[in-house]
C-alpha positions, 0 to 999 in steps of 0.5 A, spaced: 206 549 859 211 545 856 211 545 849 210 538 846 214 540 840 220 541 845 219 535 848 219 531 842 225 534 840 228 533 847 226 525 846 229 525 839 236 528 841 236 523 847 235 517 842 240 520 837 245 520 843 243 513 845 245 511 838 251 515 838 253 512 845 252 505 843 256 506 836 261 509 840 261 503 845 261 498 840 267 501 836 271 501 843 269 494 844 272 492 837 278 496 838 279 493 845 278 486 841 283 488 836 288 490 841 287 484 845 288 479 838 294 483 836 297 483 843 296 475 843 299 474 837 305 479 839 306 475 845 305 468 842 311 470 837 315 473 843 314 466 846 316 462 840 322 466 839 324 466 846 323 458 846 327 458 840 333 461 843 332 457 850 332 451 845 338 453 841 342 455 848 340 449 853 338 443 848 343 437 849 342 431 845 340 425 850 345 419 848 347 412 851 352 413 857 353 406 858 359 403 853 356 399 847 362 394 848 364 389 854 368 391 859 369 385 863 375 381 864 374 375 860 377 377 854 383 374 849 381 367 850 388 366 847 392 370 852 392 367 859 395 373 863 390 378 862 386 376 867 391 376 873 394 382 870 387 386 871 387 384 878 393 386 880 392 393 877 385 393 880 382 393 873 375 390 875 372 391 868 366 395 870 363 399 866 363 405 871 370 405 869 368 409 863 364 415 864 362 419 858 365 426 856 360 431 856 358 434 849 362 429 845 358 425 840 360 420 835 357 418 828 358 413 823 358 416 816 357 411 810 356 413 803 354 407 798 354 407 790 347 408 787 348 401 783 350 396 788 350 396 796 357 397 797 360 403 801 365 407 798 366 412 804 366 409 811 368 414 817 367 415 824 366 422 826 367 425 833 364 432 834 366 435 841 361 441 841 364 443 848 371 445 845 368 446 837 373 440 835 371 435 829 375 429 828 374 424 822 377 417 822 377 414 815 376 407 815 379 404 808 373 400 804 378 394 803 379 393 811 379 386 812 373 384 817 371 377 819 363 376 819 360 369 820 366 366 820 368 369 813 373 374 811 371 380 807 372 387 805 368 392 810 365 395 804 361 389 803 359 388 810 353 393 810 350 389 804 351 383 807 347 386 813 342 389 809 340 382 805 340 379 812 335 384 814 331 383 808 331 376 808 328 375 815 322 380 813 324 386 817 320 392 814 326 397 815 331 393 813 336 399 812 335 401 819 336 394 822 342 393 817 345 400 820 344 399 827 347 392 826 353 395 823 354 400 829 354 395 834 359 391 830 364 397 830 362 398 838 363 391 840 370 390 836 373 397 836 370 400 842 368 406 839 361 408 841 357 410 836 351 415 837 348 416 830 349 413 824 348 416 817 347 413 810 347 417 804 347 415 796 353 418 793 349 420 787 344 424 791 351 427 795 352 431 788 346 435 789 349 438 796 355 440 792 351 444 787 347 447 793 353 451 795 356 453 788 361 447 787 368 446 791 374 449 789 380 445 789 386 442 786 386 436 782 393 433 783 393 429 776 388 427 770 383 422 773 380 417 768 376 411 769 370 407 766 366 401 770 360 400 766 357 395 771 357 400 776 355 406 772 361 409 774 365 414 769 370 418 771 374 424 767 377 430 771 382 434 768 388 436 772 389 443 775 385 448 780 378 448 778 371 448 781 368 441 782 360 441 781 356 435 784 358 430 778 365 431 778 365 431 786 362 424 786 367 422 781 373 425 785 371 421 792 370 415 788 377 415 784 382 410 786 385 406 780 391 410 778 393 411 785 399 407 787 397 406 794 390 404 792 385 405 797 389 409 801 390 414 796 382 414 795 382 416 803 387 421 802 383 424 796 377 424 800 381 428 806 383 433 800 375 434 798 372 434 805 377 440 807 375 444 801 368 442 802 368 445 809 372 451 807 366 452 801 361 451 806 363 456 811 364 461 806 358 460 802 353 459 808 347 464 808 340 464 809 339 464 801 343 457 801 339 454 807 333 452 803 337 448 797 342 445 802 336 442 806 333 440 800 339 437 797 341 433 804 334 430 804 335 428 797 341 424 798 340 421 805 338 414 805 337 413 813 339 416 819 337 416 827 338 423 828 332 427 830 330 433 828 332 437 834 339 433 834 340 435 827 338 443 829 343 442 835 349 439 831 348 444 825 348 450 829 355 448 832 358 445 826 359 452 823 363 454 829 368 449 828 374 452 825 378 449 819 384 448 824 380 444 829 377 439 824 382 433 824 383 427 819 386 421 820 386 414 817 386 407 820 393 405 821 395 399 817 397 396 810 395 392 804 396 384 803 394 379 799 389 373 802 394 368 800 401 372 800 402 372 793 395 370 791 388 372 792 384 378 794 387 384 796 385 387 803 387 392 808 390 389 814 389 394 821 395 395 825 392 393 832 396 397 837 397 403 832 389 403 831 388 403 838 392 409 839 388 413 834 382 411 837 384 413 844 386 420 841 381 422 836 374 418 837 374 416 844 368 419 848 370 417 855 374 420 860 379 414 860 383 410 854 380 404 852 385 398 854 388 394 850 385 387 853 378 390 851 380 392 844 378 387 838 378 381 843 375 376 838 380 378 833 375 379 827 380 384 824 385 379 823 385 372 819 390 369 823 395 367 818 402 369 819 403 374 814 396 377 816 398 377 823 405 380 822 401 387 820 396 386 825 400 385 831 406 390 829 409 394 834 407 400 836 409 406 831 410 402 825 404 403 821 401 409 825 399 415 821 399 422 823 393 426 823 392 432 818 387 438 819 383 441 814 386 448 814 393 445 813 390 440 807 387 446 804 394 450 804 398 444 802 394 438 800 398 431 802 401 428 796 398 422 793 402 418 789 399 416 782 402 411 777 401 416 771 405 422 775 
């Protein structure tokens, strides 16, 4: 006879075993689910890292490959022989003649003062990311240019364009002005402009502070006061570390330079070379947040996308100082009316074209003479101005400096108080 107690005990054991099995299964499912979540997150992280690596390795900015200047034959209306010479030489003027070199990009970089809209720094920066070369063409702010049938200094041009955009009701008048300025440079100087960058010099000081200042030699005491611009310069001569405020003063100073605007652009060469050296030496994960924040603080407008910015930032750190070149727009100063009127810096046409082809031409062939400044906007047509503008090759040509040489032996800037 079966024992009821034993039967009850057997059922009780079966029940306990069943509960244990259920709990075990639940724990197993929980472990499996947890494992799946961890594996999913880990896989996601790996995929993101892999995509980031692929992006950094293979991403290339997409830029316009068609010249922004007219490559047709009908140029220089005052020169009858140009078209016949082009035909004889087989120059059809087709844009297909000009093919872009891969990995070369041009930037129009301008910096304005924070009181007025005038641009104290105007540069075209050409970045060859394939060969890790950087070329900087500095355009003196007093450079003569004709706009709307009126001669003016080029540093007033952005201000004029900005006012026009605002008065016409443009919502983003700054961007419109910069696009038009880029078009003017492309059309007349035959320099392709892929990106524009406008910064405020006051905000620029924060970038200098973010990298711990810039160590350099100041050639002599710099003192100047301009209450209307809110500009007060007071820097002592000698080897020192310039903080952001002093750095802004240094790049804007010109009053005691014998060559005026040329002295200023040479001083900017010295500063930028020292800045690049300091940036390479101090750049680290710790400096990135402050550096990024300061860039946004001084940036007024740019058409560089975030993806493109990452690409250029990654590549610029690989540029050695000896491969960073600086060259000034060739030319000479002259007064509007020989002995009176405003002072201008007059471009030397032939030497400027030579510099453009050597340092900032993104195409696989030289820009031809008959295409460059076809409307003569960089000359007033007055004989004493044309004497500079149409000077023979080599008269005003300026050699380039590289950042390494500048840091080791800065160019001499003649000053009235030396």
